[in-house]
C-alpha positions in Angstrom: 25.6 26.4 0.0 26.3 24.2 -2.9 26.3 21.0 -0.5 22.8 22.1 0.7 21.5 22.8 -2.9 22.9 19.0 -4.0 21.2 17.8 -1.1 17.7 19.5 -2.1 17.9 18.4 -5.4 18.5 14.9 -4.8 15.7 14.8 -2.4 13.5 16.4 -5.5 14.4 13.3 -7.6 12.8 10.7 -5.0 9.6 12.5 -5.4 7.1 9.6 -6.6 4.8 10.1 -9.6 2.5 7.5 -10.9 0.9 8.6 -13.8 -2.1 7.4 -14.6 -2.3 3.6 -13.9 -5.4 1.4 -15.2 -8.1 0.3 -12.6 -10.1 -1.9 -14.9 -13.9 -1.0 -15.8 -12.6 2.3 -17.6 -11.3 3.2 -14.3 -7.8 4.9 -13.5 -5.5 6.1 -10.6 -2.9 8.6 -10.9 -0.8 9.3 -7.5 1.8 12.2 -6.3 4.4 11.4 -3.2 6.5 13.7 -1.8 10.5 12.5 -1.3 10.4 13.3 2.8 7.8 14.3 5.4 9.6 17.8 5.9 7.7 19.2 2.4 3.8 18.6 3.6 0.9 17.5 1.1 1.8 21.3 -0.8 0.2 20.7 -4.6 0.5 16.9 -4.9 -3.5 16.7 -4.4 -3.7 19.6 -7.0 -0.9 18.4 -9.8 -2.4 15.0 -9.4 -6.2 16.4 -9.9 -4.4 18.3 -13.2 -2.8 15.3 -14.7 -6.4 13.2 -14.4 -8.3 16.2 -15.6 -5.2 16.0 -18.7 -6.2 12.7 -19.3 -9.5 12.9 -20.0 -9.4 16.1 -22.0 -7.0 14.6 -24.1 -9.3 12.1 -24.9 -12.2 14.7 -25.5 -14.4 13.4 -21.8 -14.5 14.9 -18.5 -13.5 13.5 -15.7 -15.3 12.0 -13.0 -13.3 11.4 -9.3 -14.0 8.6 -7.9 -12.3 8.6 -4.5 -9.5 10.7 -3.7 -6.8 9.6 -0.5 -4.3 11.3 1.1 -2.0 10.1 4.0 -2.9 11.5 7.0 0.4 12.7 9.4 2.4 12.2 11.1 4.9 12.2 8.4 7.6 9.6 9.5 9.0 6.3 9.0 8.1 6.1 5.6 4.7 7.7 5.8 5.2 11.0 3.3 2.6 13.0 1.9 0.2 11.3 -0.6 -2.6 12.1 -2.9 -3.6 9.4 -4.9 -6.6 10.3 -7.2 -9.2 7.3 -9.0 -11.2 8.5 -11.6 -13.1 7.8 -14.7 -13.5 9.6 -18.0 -17.1 10.3 -19.2 -18.0 12.0 -23.1 
């Protein structure tokens, strides 16, 4: 049981979260990627949208989505579930 728990913790630690990244011309990007293809897309998109919205809210602005990109199945050979949100903050 301990081995399974440790394996799950290690796999979860490998998930990639970009944070908010400037893209130029007052636009930004945030992405989430699962650690494996077994987890499904789950809340990746929702988490990325929340982070983008929080970023704009802290600037007293509202988020405007420019583009949403999600990885498509099959989730094999490094094509893990992923969500990328491109957005702008507007007053």
